[in-house]
A tleap script that builds the chain and sets N, CA, C and O, in Angstrom:
source leaprc.protein.ff14SB
mol = sequence {
  NMET ASP GLU ARG LYS SER GLY ARG ARG VAL
  THR GLU GLU PHE LYS VAL GLU ALA VAL LYS
  LEU VAL THR GLU ARG GLY HIE PRO VAL ALA
  GLU VAL ALA ALA ARG LEU GLY VAL SER THR
  TYR SER LEU TYR GLY TRP ILE LYS CARG
}
set mol.1.N position { 56.809 0.553 32.013 }
set mol.1.CA position { 56.437 0.735 33.620 }
set mol.1.C position { 55.119 1.246 33.616 }
set mol.1.O position { 54.926 2.332 33.070 }
set mol.2.N position { 54.121 0.595 34.174 }
set mol.2.CA position { 52.823 0.895 34.295 }
set mol.2.C position { 52.858 2.243 35.337 }
set mol.2.O position { 53.506 2.306 36.382 }
set mol.3.N position { 52.020 3.256 34.791 }
set mol.3.CA position { 52.061 4.456 35.657 }
set mol.3.C position { 51.463 4.174 37.101 }
set mol.3.O position { 51.920 4.804 38.055 }
set mol.4.N position { 50.594 3.374 37.258 }
set mol.4.CA position { 50.109 2.902 38.561 }
set mol.4.C position { 51.085 2.345 39.361 }
set mol.4.O position { 51.202 2.693 40.535 }
set mol.5.N position { 51.871 1.430 38.797 }
set mol.5.CA position { 52.893 0.720 39.707 }
set mol.5.C position { 54.001 1.771 40.044 }
set mol.5.O position { 54.428 1.749 41.198 }
set mol.6.N position { 54.445 2.562 39.291 }
set mol.6.CA position { 55.545 3.485 39.498 }
set mol.6.C position { 55.162 4.754 40.439 }
set mol.6.O position { 55.959 5.361 41.154 }
set mol.7.N position { 53.823 5.017 40.294 }
set mol.7.CA position { 53.180 6.227 40.935 }
set mol.7.C position { 53.300 7.355 40.230 }
set mol.7.O position { 52.799 8.421 40.587 }
set mol.8.N position { 54.039 7.172 39.081 }
set mol.8.CA position { 54.454 8.434 38.270 }
set mol.8.C position { 53.058 8.799 37.298 }
set mol.8.O position { 52.431 7.971 36.637 }
set mol.9.N position { 52.819 9.983 37.386 }
set mol.9.CA position { 51.665 10.416 36.571 }
set mol.9.C position { 52.103 11.075 35.451 }
set mol.9.O position { 52.958 11.938 35.651 }
set mol.10.N position { 51.687 10.866 34.168 }
set mol.10.CA position { 52.075 11.361 32.938 }
set mol.10.C position { 51.008 12.603 32.449 }
set mol.10.O position { 49.837 12.567 32.827 }
set mol.11.N position { 51.408 13.477 31.756 }
set mol.11.CA position { 50.482 14.458 31.385 }
set mol.11.C position { 49.628 14.009 30.140 }
set mol.11.O position { 49.977 13.063 29.433 }
set mol.12.N position { 48.515 14.729 29.922 }
set mol.12.CA position { 47.782 14.301 28.579 }
set mol.12.C position { 48.663 14.534 27.297 }
set mol.12.O position { 48.604 13.796 26.314 }
set mol.13.N position { 49.503 15.654 27.401 }
set mol.13.CA position { 50.286 16.030 26.271 }
set mol.13.C position { 51.339 14.887 25.984 }
set mol.13.O position { 51.592 14.511 24.840 }
set mol.14.N position { 51.916 14.378 27.089 }
set mol.14.CA position { 52.828 13.165 26.938 }
set mol.14.C position { 52.057 12.027 26.231 }
set mol.14.O position { 52.570 11.350 25.340 }
set mol.15.N position { 50.860 11.865 26.657 }
set mol.15.CA position { 50.139 10.586 26.102 }
set mol.15.C position { 49.793 10.847 24.666 }
set mol.15.O position { 49.956 9.938 23.852 }
set mol.16.N position { 49.307 12.068 24.271 }
set mol.16.CA position { 49.163 12.462 22.998 }
set mol.16.C position { 50.314 12.363 22.077 }
set mol.16.O position { 50.130 11.916 20.945 }
set mol.17.N position { 51.390 12.711 22.435 }
set mol.17.CA position { 52.750 12.679 21.653 }
set mol.17.C position { 53.101 11.161 21.524 }
set mol.17.O position { 53.410 10.726 20.415 }
set mol.18.N position { 53.067 10.393 22.541 }
set mol.18.CA position { 53.304 8.971 22.530 }
set mol.18.C position { 52.305 8.303 21.382 }
set mol.18.O position { 52.803 7.631 20.478 }
set mol.19.N position { 51.035 8.495 21.453 }
set mol.19.CA position { 50.150 7.990 20.577 }
set mol.19.C position { 50.588 8.415 19.101 }
set mol.19.O position { 50.572 7.550 18.225 }
set mol.20.N position { 50.960 9.656 18.812 }
set mol.20.CA position { 51.337 10.006 17.616 }
set mol.20.C position { 52.399 9.272 17.071 }
set mol.20.O position { 52.412 8.944 15.884 }
set mol.21.N position { 53.372 8.970 17.935 }
set mol.21.CA position { 54.683 8.262 17.428 }
set mol.21.C position { 54.192 7.024 16.811 }
set mol.21.O position { 54.732 6.674 15.762 }
set mol.22.N position { 53.131 6.220 17.368 }
set mol.22.CA position { 52.688 5.049 16.762 }
set mol.22.C position { 51.771 5.243 15.656 }
set mol.22.O position { 51.928 4.589 14.626 }
set mol.23.N position { 50.808 6.100 15.776 }
set mol.23.CA position { 49.745 6.201 14.741 }
set mol.23.C position { 49.950 7.137 13.599 }
set mol.23.O position { 49.224 7.096 12.605 }
set mol.24.N position { 50.959 8.001 13.738 }
set mol.24.CA position { 51.329 8.980 12.588 }
set mol.24.C position { 52.612 8.574 12.022 }
set mol.24.O position { 52.773 8.535 10.802 }
set mol.25.N position { 53.693 8.217 12.996 }
set mol.25.CA position { 54.975 7.915 12.364 }
set mol.25.C position { 55.127 6.523 12.207 }
set mol.25.O position { 56.149 6.156 11.627 }
set mol.26.N position { 54.237 5.569 12.647 }
set mol.26.CA position { 54.409 4.218 12.354 }
set mol.26.C position { 55.466 3.232 13.257 }
set mol.26.O position { 55.799 2.070 13.021 }
set mol.27.N position { 55.840 4.062 14.298 }
set mol.27.CA position { 56.707 3.204 15.219 }
set mol.27.C position { 55.930 2.151 15.844 }
set mol.27.O position { 54.730 2.323 16.060 }
set mol.28.N position { 56.592 0.948 16.186 }
set mol.28.CA position { 56.050 -0.144 16.893 }
set mol.28.C position { 55.603 0.223 18.295 }
set mol.28.O position { 56.322 0.944 18.986 }
set mol.29.N position { 54.434 -0.246 18.747 }
set mol.29.CA position { 54.020 0.019 20.081 }
set mol.29.C position { 55.037 -0.279 21.276 }
set mol.29.O position { 55.197 0.487 22.226 }
set mol.30.N position { 55.671 -1.433 21.112 }
set mol.30.CA position { 56.636 -2.001 22.128 }
set mol.30.C position { 57.891 -1.071 22.005 }
set mol.30.O position { 58.415 -0.825 23.092 }
set mol.31.N position { 58.429 -0.553 21.005 }
set mol.31.CA position { 59.533 0.141 20.765 }
set mol.31.C position { 59.287 1.615 21.611 }
set mol.31.O position { 60.116 2.041 22.415 }
set mol.32.N position { 58.185 2.216 21.334 }
set mol.32.CA position { 57.795 3.505 21.783 }
set mol.32.C position { 57.510 3.336 23.301 }
set mol.32.O position { 57.809 4.259 24.059 }
set mol.33.N position { 57.022 2.352 23.710 }
set mol.33.CA position { 56.626 2.261 25.139 }
set mol.33.C position { 58.025 1.832 25.963 }
set mol.33.O position { 58.203 2.233 27.113 }
set mol.34.N position { 58.851 1.112 25.377 }
set mol.34.CA position { 60.036 1.012 26.012 }
set mol.34.C position { 60.915 2.289 25.997 }
set mol.34.O position { 61.547 2.560 27.018 }
set mol.35.N position { 60.996 3.070 24.937 }
set mol.35.CA position { 61.748 4.193 25.054 }
set mol.35.C position { 61.288 5.201 25.940 }
set mol.35.O position { 62.076 5.911 26.565 }
set mol.36.N position { 59.936 5.314 26.037 }
set mol.36.CA position { 59.262 6.220 26.986 }
set mol.36.C position { 59.142 5.803 28.478 }
set mol.36.O position { 58.769 6.596 29.343 }
set mol.37.N position { 59.450 4.625 28.707 }
set mol.37.CA position { 59.403 4.014 29.996 }
set mol.37.C position { 57.970 3.770 30.543 }
set mol.37.O position { 57.734 3.890 31.745 }
set mol.38.N position { 57.089 3.451 29.705 }
set mol.38.CA position { 55.651 3.089 30.006 }
set mol.38.C position { 55.347 1.729 29.539 }
set mol.38.O position { 56.022 1.246 28.630 }
set mol.39.N position { 54.297 1.011 30.135 }
set mol.39.CA position { 53.921 -0.154 29.526 }
set mol.39.C position { 53.297 -0.282 28.306 }
set mol.39.O position { 52.616 0.675 27.936 }
set mol.40.N position { 53.378 -1.259 27.593 }
set mol.40.CA position { 52.630 -1.452 26.235 }
set mol.40.C position { 51.109 -1.587 26.573 }
set mol.40.O position { 50.315 -1.294 25.679 }
set mol.41.N position { 50.628 -2.008 27.798 }
set mol.41.CA position { 49.253 -1.915 28.143 }
set mol.41.C position { 48.857 -0.549 28.122 }
set mol.41.O position { 47.857 -0.218 27.485 }
set mol.42.N position { 49.636 0.400 28.845 }
set mol.42.CA position { 49.128 1.651 28.949 }
set mol.42.C position { 49.138 2.457 27.609 }
set mol.42.O position { 48.291 3.326 27.406 }
set mol.43.N position { 50.055 2.173 26.748 }
set mol.43.CA position { 50.081 2.756 25.447 }
set mol.43.C position { 48.910 2.313 24.590 }
set mol.43.O position { 48.311 3.086 23.843 }
set mol.44.N position { 48.615 1.027 24.737 }
set mol.44.CA position { 47.581 0.616 23.845 }
set mol.44.C position { 46.321 1.198 24.447 }
set mol.44.O position { 45.368 1.369 23.686 }
set mol.45.N position { 46.200 1.534 25.768 }
set mol.45.CA position { 45.051 2.153 26.272 }
set mol.45.C position { 44.767 3.590 25.809 }
set mol.45.O position { 43.649 4.045 25.564 }
set mol.46.N position { 45.917 4.227 25.727 }
set mol.46.CA position { 45.888 5.577 25.197 }
set mol.46.C position { 45.567 5.638 23.804 }
set mol.46.O position { 44.871 6.553 23.364 }
set mol.47.N position { 46.036 4.706 23.064 }
set mol.47.CA position { 45.697 4.679 21.644 }
set mol.47.C position { 44.259 4.398 21.382 }
set mol.47.O position { 43.689 4.953 20.443 }
set mol.48.N position { 43.664 3.586 22.144 }
set mol.48.CA position { 42.298 3.170 22.050 }
set mol.48.C position { 41.319 4.272 22.332 }
set mol.48.O position { 40.256 4.397 21.724 }
set mol.49.N position { 41.783 5.146 23.392 }
set mol.49.CA position { 40.919 6.490 23.680 }
set mol.49.C position { 41.120 7.494 22.568 }
set mol.49.O position { 40.545 8.582 22.607 }
savepdb mol mol.pdb
quit
């Protein structure tokens, strides 16, 4: 769920940890996004930053 659609704001720490699950631990983006309740679009954006 995209944070803009839900109105929910996530912390920078949450974003960093989500990115680490993908980049350091090798989990698929779709799996991490679903587990954390964010969109894959948001997660890809955090990774890009």
